[in-house]
Phi, psi and omega in degrees: 000139182295146176249116187264348189304306183291320182295318179295316180298317182293321185276320189239358174051235183285356181277347182202153174213149184240141174215160184260129177263113186291321183301314182266000184048049187220147169282132175252119180253108178268123187222162173282162179297330181293336181258354188302309185295316180298318181293316179297320178296319180297315180294318184284313187269313185279318181271354174063042173271157174262147178273128182262305186192165173240124179248124177256129177231127178266112180259181187302319185231007182204162168266139175232120179252136183236111178263118188252128179236152176225147188213053175059230182295343178279357172079215186240148173228127174250120178261122185250131175226147183220166174203158175303149184295336178288342178253134187234032183239133175228155174288144177280141177256009187290342176301299178277336182236081185295336179300342180275001186308298183292333178297317179290322177297321177297315180296326178294315180290319187279326186241350182079017179283150177247133180248103184297129180097353178287135185288339184202110176242161179086166176050056183237276175282313178269099184295137182297333180275003181228339183230149173277157177290151176084013179290312175050066190290346179268359176290150179299328185278358186295132176247105185298330179293318178296320181298323181283326183286328188237049178284133179229076181291162175282106189287334181260028181299140173225148178297148180289128179264132176254314183276121184245012181293154175303133180085358180290145177210164177255128175260106178277135175240117183089189011274357181261134180226169173271169176069217186260008181298140183277161186283118175199148179244138179240123181256112183249117181262140185202163168239007182194237182260338182267144176282120180268322181219137180232134177226122174276139177241101187255192174070025169290340181241032179299128188246002175056044181301319182294324177288319179297333183287336186297127178087355180268161178287163179300320180296321179292321180288331176301323176299320177293318182299323181283338193251349181287341176215086194299325184289344175236038185300316185293319181299312182289323175297323179293318178299317178296313181300319181294327175295313180297319181295325175296314181301316187269358181064031184283141177255114180279130180303150184301320180297318179295322178298315179294320179293324176299317177298314181303313183289323179297320180285329174297318177297318180298316180300314181293318181295316179295323177296321176297324178290321175301317179298318180296322179294316178298319179296319183295335180264007179062031177269088195296315183295313178296324176302313180293319181298313181290327176296322177295318180296320178296318178298321177301317181290326175296321179290323175300314179298315182296317180291325181285314192248353180089358178209134184297332179249019170064031174292150167080004181272327186276151173204148173304125182102355178150234181233156180282337181212152178275151174243130185291153177301320181296318180295320178294320179296320178295317178297322179295315180298318179290327176294323176294324176295318177296321178297322177299321176295321177294319178299317179296319179297318180298318178300319179292320181292328182296339182248012178265099185296323180295326178288312183296326179299333181275348185244322184291132180061023177244135180069042185288131174234114181288157184301312182300319179291322176300322177292316181299321182275352181067033182300155191231163169066206181303329178300314180288319183292336174288345178250025174071019172262104193268019178301132176206118185298336177296333177258316188285323178222074190301145177220162179056019180081018179300334180292346179270350182265148179263112176200161179256157172255100184297146176208157175228171184247341189290328178072017180253186182298322180290324176297321179294322178295318180295322177299318180300311180299318181294320180292328175300317179296320180292324179296316178294323176299316180293320178303318178297319179290323178296320178295321178293335182272358181298132178242160175291154175133188183287161174245006178204137173245145180297146181246127176263109185284142172206175186289148177157178180217146181201161176256127171254141183213152175213161167269092178288168181305325180270355180136190184297133176239133186236125181237116177261129183229134172236127180249153171268184184299331181270004180085014177269150186279123175268323181211134178225123180228130183244131167241109183268157177297330178293322176303316181290315186282333172300323180302324182260003184298329181298336179300323181280328188279320187292141180074020173235164186286155179306318186292346177275348187302312180299328181289317178295323177298318179291322183288336172275327176052050182277145182260128173289317181299318180294331178278315185276054187286000000 
């Protein structure tokens, strides 16, 4: 692990100092605002760290901003900057660290902070046509009743135009759809058939999960963590539990750790199968759509029979699991998962020789490696562009470093590369499930947790990519601050890279190959 104390002192002297935080196993670099941008650029570009999240905390007399980076064997770095609460301006780091773009926009909308040098603030989570300026719902002083009673939206709001060529127009898609599609609007600018500029307009279903968490017990907030994005409930619940366990110094029993791995990979297998089905549906490949849909339903039934819930709700608890799962039940679930995997393998073989299918995916929705790195893209989307970050390998948890598995990746960065990564990751998930089952030991699946004050970051490699949950507890174990950075939040930011310069008719296919969740974003 890298040692930052001497390097920080040598480069920035009295403007910054570094110390090691044992709870988070991270270097904390406390710096002045004048050194903030340089330090973040140095960590991101020179030390080759990835940007994870920005956490804003409003304290009694000051603002404290925490920029979190991770770097494989070099561990974690938290860069801390503060200012008096009466001052609400910080320098923007998006110049050298473009991945922080939406994080700063979120902080501006939620807390009223201003980031000097940011190219575009406002009209992000709180839409100008629905909310008045200055609401700042994450501030301690926020009164939700007043905000609802005295809303003053911008009545003459118009979407921002980028393309100004003669004949240019904006094609709005959404936010209302039929069926089960979630509310989101996509603004596609064009002068012909190709999309020149794409802007997603999200947060029509913003639920203020982080605000609702304040003052609640850890067990109550776990319910929120599991439910804001139901299809990835186990991953987000696990990230929250691991944050609480770090704060409290809780030791999760070995059996519970192995079962958590087993369930996390079962969720990944089911989620990836659902994405394969969405891709087949988007290309109007009806038979393949039905075949993959049947496989996803099989995996949902496996989850329901094993755990009592098709989406694995209610199994997690700080300190382990709420209930034990028998070795026999897990073995049965593994055997049935292998059968589902055989069906996926057969489907992949058929898709590889379907020219009409491949024509819709190959060289469509291309994202180059360098741009994927700049935007900090995550999960299968990034790995299809040769960015092999995977928290199970880069920052192992739950003993993933003891399991033998590969992190699949491709280089093309197009829709077909993303599909191949999905199939390969399904095979790796079943491989890990077998090893987790072999690692099951006798014993308890939960240890009592003694809550106390503190703060920590919990993280997992969710099916869509890295998920980061920051939790701060008071002495009684109640949540003072909860901040979620989901992989969909990160990947929505970079989705326009795939859409622009491609035809309108390719848009649904690119949307399916990214498989981004509105619910996971609109937390």
